[in-house]
C-alpha positions in Angstrom: -12.6 -11.5 43.1 -11.9 -15.3 43.4 -11.2 -15.3 40.0 -8.8 -12.1 39.8 -5.5 -14.2 40.8 -6.3 -16.0 38.2 -7.3 -14.3 35.0 -3.9 -12.2 36.8 -1.5 -15.1 36.6 -3.4 -16.0 33.4 -2.2 -12.3 31.8 1.7 -12.8 33.7 1.7 -16.4 31.7 0.9 -15.4 28.3 3.2 -11.6 28.5 5.8 -14.4 29.2 5.3 -17.0 26.4 4.7 -13.9 23.9 8.0 -12.3 25.3 9.8 -15.1 24.8 8.2 -16.0 21.2 9.4 -12.6 20.8 13.0 -13.1 21.8 13.1 -16.5 19.7 11.6 -15.0 16.9 14.0 -11.9 16.3 17.2 -13.7 16.9 16.2 -16.8 14.7 15.8 -13.8 12.0 18.3 -11.9 12.6 20.6 -14.9 12.9 19.7 -16.3 9.5 19.5 -12.6 7.8 22.7 -11.9 8.9 24.2 -15.7 7.5 22.3 -15.4 3.8 23.5 -11.8 3.6 27.1 -12.7 4.2 26.8 -16.2 1.6 25.2 -14.0 -1.2 23.7 -10.8 -0.4 25.0 -7.4 0.6 27.3 -8.5 3.6 28.9 -10.7 1.1 31.0 -7.6 -0.1 33.5 -5.3 2.8 31.5 -2.6 5.2 30.4 0.7 2.8 29.7 4.0 4.0 27.5 4.3 6.0 28.5 1.3 8.3 32.2 1.7 7.9 31.8 5.2 9.4 29.9 3.8 12.2 32.8 0.5 12.8 35.4 3.4 12.7 33.8 5.1 15.3 33.4 2.5 17.5 37.1 1.4 17.1 38.5 4.5 17.6 36.4 5.2 20.7 37.0 1.4 22.1 41.3 1.6 21.6 40.8 5.2 23.7 39.1 3.8 26.5 41.6 0.6 26.2 44.7 2.8 26.0 44.0 5.7 28.7 40.4 4.6 29.9 37.3 6.8 29.9 40.1 10.4 30.1 41.0 9.1 26.2 37.4 8.4 25.4 36.5 12.1 26.5 40.0 13.2 24.5 38.9 11.8 21.1 35.4 12.8 21.4 36.6 16.5 21.9 39.5 16.0 19.2 36.5 14.9 16.9 32.9 15.2 17.5 32.1 13.4 14.2 32.4 9.3 16.8 29.3 10.6 18.2 27.2 11.6 14.9 25.1 8.8 16.6 25.9 8.2 19.7 23.2 4.2 18.8 25.3 3.9 15.9 28.6 3.6 17.8 28.3 2.9 21.1 26.1 -0.6 19.3 28.9 -0.7 17.0 31.2 -0.6 20.3 29.4 -2.9 22.6 29.0 -5.4 19.0 33.2 -5.3 18.8 34.1 -5.2 22.5 31.6 -8.5 23.3 32.1 -10.9 20.1 35.4 -9.7 18.7 36.7 -7.3 15.9 34.5 -9.4 13.5 32.7 -8.8 10.5 29.1 -10.2 11.8 29.4 -8.8 15.4 28.0 -5.1 14.7 25.1 -6.9 12.5 24.1 -9.5 14.9 23.4 -6.8 17.3 21.1 -5.3 15.2 18.7 -7.8 16.9 18.2 -4.9 19.2 16.2 -3.3 16.0 14.4 -6.4 15.3 13.2 -6.8 19.0 12.2 -3.1 19.1 10.4 -3.8 15.6 8.9 -6.5 17.2 7.6 -5.5 21.0 6.0 -2.6 19.1 4.0 -4.1 16.5 2.9 -6.6 19.6 1.5 -3.8 21.7 -0.4 -2.3 18.7 -1.3 -5.9 18.1 -2.1 -6.8 22.0 -6.0 -7.0 22.0 -5.6 -10.1 19.3 -5.1 -13.7 20.2 -1.9 -15.0 20.3 -1.7 -17.4 17.2 -2.7 -13.5 15.6 -0.1 -11.6 16.7 2.5 -14.4 15.9 1.4 -15.1 12.3 1.3 -11.1 11.6 4.7 -10.5 13.1 6.1 -13.4 11.3 4.5 -11.2 8.3 6.1 -8.5 8.7 9.5 -9.8 9.0 8.6 -11.1 5.7 9.0 -7.5 4.8 12.5 -5.9 3.4 12.8 -3.5 5.8 12.9 -6.2 8.4 15.6 -7.2 6.0 17.2 -3.9 5.6 17.5 -3.3 9.6 19.6 -6.3 10.0 22.1 -5.9 7.0 22.6 -2.2 7.2 24.3 -0.7 9.8 23.1 3.3 10.3 20.6 4.4 13.1 17.8 5.2 10.0 15.5 1.7 10.7 15.9 1.9 14.8 15.1 5.7 14.4 12.5 5.0 11.9 10.8 2.3 14.4 11.1 4.6 17.8 9.4 7.9 15.9 6.6 5.8 14.5 5.5 4.1 17.9 6.2 7.4 19.1 3.3 9.2 16.6 1.2 6.0 17.0 1.4 6.4 20.8 0.0 9.5 21.1 -3.0 8.9 19.0 -3.6 5.8 20.5 -2.8 6.1 24.8 -6.5 5.9 26.0 -5.7 7.5 29.5 -3.1 10.4 27.8 -4.4 13.1 29.9 -5.3 11.4 33.4 -2.0 9.3 33.9 1.2 12.0 33.9 2.6 7.9 32.9 1.8 8.0 29.3 3.0 11.5 28.0 6.5 10.6 29.7 6.4 7.3 28.1 5.6 9.3 24.9 8.5 11.9 25.9 11.1 9.5 26.6 10.8 7.9 22.9 10.8 11.2 21.2 14.5 12.0 23.2 15.5 8.9 22.4 14.7 9.1 19.0 17.1 12.5 18.8 20.1 10.6 20.2 19.7 7.8 17.3 19.4 10.1 14.5 20.5 13.8 16.1 21.2 15.2 13.2 17.0 14.9 11.7 16.3 16.2 15.3 14.3 19.1 12.5 12.0 15.6 11.4 12.0 14.3 14.7 10.6 17.3 16.5 8.0 17.5 13.8 6.6 14.2 13.8 6.8 14.4 17.5 5.0 17.8 17.7 1.9 16.5 15.2 1.8 13.4 17.0 0.9 15.3 20.6 -0.9 18.5 19.0 -3.0 16.4 17.6 -3.8 14.1 20.5 -3.9 17.4 22.3 -6.6 18.6 20.0 -8.6 15.1 20.5 -8.7 15.2 23.7 -10.4 19.3 23.7 -13.1 17.7 21.0 -13.5 15.0 23.2 -14.0 17.6 26.6 -15.7 20.3 24.9 -13.1 22.6 27.3 -9.4 23.4 27.1 -8.0 22.5 30.3 -4.7 24.2 30.2 -3.1 23.5 33.4 -3.6 19.8 32.3 -1.5 20.6 28.9 0.6 22.6 31.0 1.6 19.6 33.0 2.3 18.1 29.9 3.8 20.1 28.6 6.3 20.2 31.5 6.4 16.3 31.8 7.8 16.5 27.9 10.7 19.3 29.0 11.9 17.8 32.2 11.8 14.2 30.0 13.8 15.5 27.0 15.8 17.5 29.4 16.8 14.8 31.1 17.8 12.3 28.8 18.8 13.9 25.5 19.9 17.1 27.0 23.8 16.0 28.3 24.1 15.2 24.3 22.9 18.2 23.3 25.0 20.2 25.1 28.0 19.2 24.1 26.9 19.0 20.4 24.3 20.9 19.4 26.7 23.3 17.1 28.0 20.5 14.7 25.0 19.1 15.0 23.3 22.1 13.6 26.1 23.0 10.7 25.5 19.0 9.7 21.8 19.8 9.5 22.4 23.0 7.7 24.7 21.9 5.2 22.7 19.0 4.0 19.5 20.7 3.7 19.9 23.9 2.8 24.3 23.9 1.9 26.1 22.1 -0.3 24.6 18.5 0.2 21.4 19.7 -0.3 20.9 17.9 -4.2 22.1 14.6 -2.2 18.7 14.4 -0.1 16.4 15.5 -1.9 14.4 14.0 -4.7 14.2 15.4 -8.3 11.5 17.2 -10.6 8.1 18.2 -9.3 5.7 16.9 -6.4 3.7 15.0 -8.6 7.2 12.9 -9.6 8.9 12.6 -6.2 5.7 11.3 -4.8 5.9 8.6 -8.5 9.2 8.0 -7.3 8.1 7.5 -3.5 5.7 5.0 -4.4 7.9 3.1 -7.3 11.3 4.2 -6.3 13.8 3.2 -3.5 11.3 4.4 -1.1 8.0 3.0 -0.2 8.5 0.2 -2.5 12.2 -0.7 -1.4 11.1 -0.9 2.4 7.2 -2.7 1.9 7.8 -4.6 -1.6 5.0 -5.7 -3.6 3.0 -6.1 -0.2 2.9 -2.6 0.3 0.0 -1.8 -2.3 -1.9 -4.5 -0.3 -1.2 -2.9 3.2 -1.9 0.6 1.5 -4.8 -0.3 0.1 -6.0 -2.4 3.7 -5.3 0.8 5.3 -7.3 3.4 2.4 -10.3 0.7 2.9 -9.8 0.8 7.0 -10.3 4.7 6.6 -13.2 4.4 4.1 -15.1 2.0 6.7 -14.5 4.1 9.7 -15.7 7.5 7.9 -18.7 5.2 6.8 -19.8 4.0 10.0 -19.4 7.5 11.4 -16.6 6.1 13.7 -15.5 8.8 15.8 -12.3 7.1 17.7 -11.6 5.5 14.2 -12.1 8.2 12.4 -9.7 10.3 14.9 -6.9 7.6 14.7 -6.6 7.1 11.0 -6.8 10.6 10.5 -3.8 11.3 13.1 -2.2 8.8 11.2 -2.8 10.3 7.2 -1.3 13.7 8.5 1.6 12.0 9.3 2.0 10.2 6.2 1.5 13.6 4.4 3.8 15.2 6.1 6.5 12.7 5.4 6.1 11.7 2.3 8.4 13.5 -0.3 11.6 13.9 2.6 14.6 12.0 3.2 14.6 8.2 2.6 14.8 7.6 6.4 11.6 9.7 6.4 9.9 7.0 4.0 10.5 4.6 6.8 8.6 6.3 9.8 5.8 6.6 7.2 6.3 2.7 6.9 6.1 2.0 10.1 3.5 4.6 10.6 1.2 2.8 8.5 1.6 -0.8 9.6 1.4 0.7 13.1 -2.2 2.0 12.7 -4.7 0.9 15.0 -7.8 1.0 12.2 -6.0 -1.5 9.9 -5.5 -4.6 12.2 -8.1 -7.7 11.9 -10.7 -7.8 14.3 -10.3 -3.9 14.8 -11.4 -3.6 11.0 -14.7 -5.9 12.2 -15.2 -3.4 15.2 -15.0 0.0 13.2 -17.5 -1.8 10.4 -20.0 -2.4 13.1 -19.7 0.9 14.9 -18.0 -0.4 18.0 -15.5 2.0 20.4 -12.2 -0.4 19.6 -10.3 1.1 23.0 
């Protein structure tokens, strides 16, 4: 009993230290990436598409606010719904310009938020590992092309990928998902925020969240050997209420333009832009070596993919039920998203890196046939 306060204080101390590490590491990496890119990278030229679209939307709303207050902002949005094509990107750019002024580096420095989420989620997944190992792994993940891309490209895709990827992993790996109402509530908040970050791909957001939620329900049935309809209904109600509260207001006003944009890009005039040419084998080859997985992971992608595959084989060989369920859920998401648009490849990347079966220590436990928790 007497040790409990000491243990609690120690836990808080380590949490504060890790939070400071994440803040310093994220700020340092973001600043370095922006400066390096302005010297000899993407940012050494003028902002291009999609960046300039969100910058224009942000400045439009800022000027309307300065001239006419909130009424002017509402009027601008009612005149052109495209200014909130991505509420996240538009508001982030507006916050950057309002805080740092109208200069080229301001929005990219505010991409610190994406890196912060990226590191926080990775730390959460690795929370059972020693602090020094977590720090080393986060530094490694910052060396991957995806991290730099998340800073020097101003669009919602990287943040959407980080959030929906963690959303999927959270659904698979939560230990008390159906015993604590806060777990599905957090899951639903991640889903709703993903909808707001990039509304135009709401369909894929729903698919990934749905796979995560349904797979978690199947795991629960498998574990308890029973279908708890009342519990499932309560969780479904939490999903609906949280989504309506968080994302509902946006879609009340923007459901129609979002739906039209979705149809135009998936089935209409722009469908050729957002699909890979060739049969499924050619698409898969492009995914591995072209502007998809390869551009996000670099050469490290092959090592990470092999590590993931070996970890899956190990849990199968050891018949580790928990590891099999976790790896199985992640493979379902990977297979269901690999041949879709570029931003979905980012999701696959984050899901692979977030898989609780591939971390050092956890793999060892799986190999020894222990429950990872």
